[in-house]
C-alpha positions as CSV (number, residue, x, y, z in Angstrom):
1,M,125.4,174.4,-9.4
2,S,125.3,178.3,-9.7
3,D,122.8,180.1,-11.6
4,V,125.1,182.5,-13.7
5,S,121.6,184.5,-14.3
6,R,121.2,186.1,-10.8
7,K,122.1,189.3,-10.2
8,G,123.3,191.1,-6.6
9,D,121.5,194.1,-5.1
10,S,120.0,196.7,-7.7
11,F,120.6,200.3,-7.9
12,T,120.1,203.3,-9.7
13,V,122.7,205.2,-12.2
14,R,122.0,207.8,-14.4
15,V,123.0,207.7,-18.0
16,D,122.9,210.9,-20.4
17,G,120.5,211.9,-17.8
18,N,118.5,209.1,-17.6
19,E,117.9,206.8,-14.6
20,V,118.6,202.9,-15.3
21,T,119.0,200.1,-12.8
22,A,122.0,198.5,-12.5
23,Y,123.8,195.8,-10.3
24,D,126.3,194.9,-7.9
25,G,129.2,194.1,-10.0
26,D,128.3,195.6,-12.9
27,S,130.7,197.8,-15.0
28,V,129.4,200.8,-16.4
29,A,129.7,199.1,-19.8
30,A,127.6,196.4,-18.5
31,V,125.1,198.4,-17.3
32,L,124.8,200.8,-20.9
33,V,124.8,197.1,-22.6
34,R,122.1,196.1,-20.7
35,N,119.9,199.4,-21.3
36,G,120.4,198.6,-25.2
37,R,123.8,200.9,-26.0
38,V,126.1,199.3,-28.5
39,S,128.3,202.5,-29.2
40,W,128.2,205.2,-27.1
41,R,130.8,207.8,-28.5
42,R,132.4,208.6,-31.8
43,T,135.7,209.0,-33.7
44,R,137.3,212.5,-33.9
45,H,138.7,211.3,-37.2
46,G,135.7,209.7,-39.6
47,D,132.9,210.0,-37.2
48,R,132.8,206.0,-36.9
49,P,130.9,204.7,-33.6
50,R,132.2,202.7,-30.3
51,G,131.5,201.6,-27.5
52,L,132.7,197.9,-26.0
53,F,135.6,196.5,-27.8
54,C,138.1,194.6,-25.9
55,G,136.4,194.3,-22.5
56,I,139.8,194.5,-20.6
57,G,140.8,198.4,-20.6
58,A,143.6,197.7,-23.0
59,C,141.8,199.8,-26.0
60,Q,140.3,203.0,-25.8
61,D,137.1,202.6,-27.3
62,C,134.4,202.5,-24.2
63,L,135.4,206.1,-22.8
64,V,132.8,207.8,-21.0
65,T,132.6,210.7,-18.4
66,V,131.6,209.3,-15.1
67,D,130.7,212.0,-12.4
68,G,132.6,214.6,-13.9
69,V,135.8,212.5,-14.7
70,P,136.2,212.2,-18.2
71,G,137.8,209.3,-20.1
72,V,136.7,206.8,-17.9
73,R,137.2,203.0,-19.8
74,A,133.8,201.8,-19.2
75,C,134.6,198.0,-19.4
76,V,137.0,198.6,-16.3
77,A,134.9,201.1,-14.3
78,P,132.6,199.8,-11.7
79,A,129.1,200.9,-11.6
80,G,128.2,202.9,-8.4
81,P,125.3,203.4,-6.7
82,G,124.0,206.8,-7.8
83,A,126.9,207.5,-10.4
84,D,126.3,210.0,-13.5
85,I,127.2,208.5,-16.6
86,A,127.6,210.5,-19.6
87,T,128.4,209.2,-23.3
88,S,129.5,211.6,-26.1
89,A,126.5,209.9,-27.9
90,G,124.2,211.2,-25.7
91,A,120.6,209.8,-24.9
92,G,120.4,209.5,-28.7
93,G,122.9,206.6,-28.7
94,E,123.2,203.8,-30.6
């Protein structure tokens, strides 16, 4: 029986300027959620918090900027060593 809690090799990424640990196979959303972020952007209309919703890239609730590229779906984007992830919620996130 496999150990589902086992993680791959670790590496660091930056989230809103802070170094955090990520693991092989992590999505950007997995990194954010593991570090306590449940919301990382707000809607244009109504200023409502958004984060991980569908988890399959169909919606646009989890958009972040990765290495300067805006509009990246965090749920399907792989986290890579040294990635610079910026949320619109900033370091204060929810």
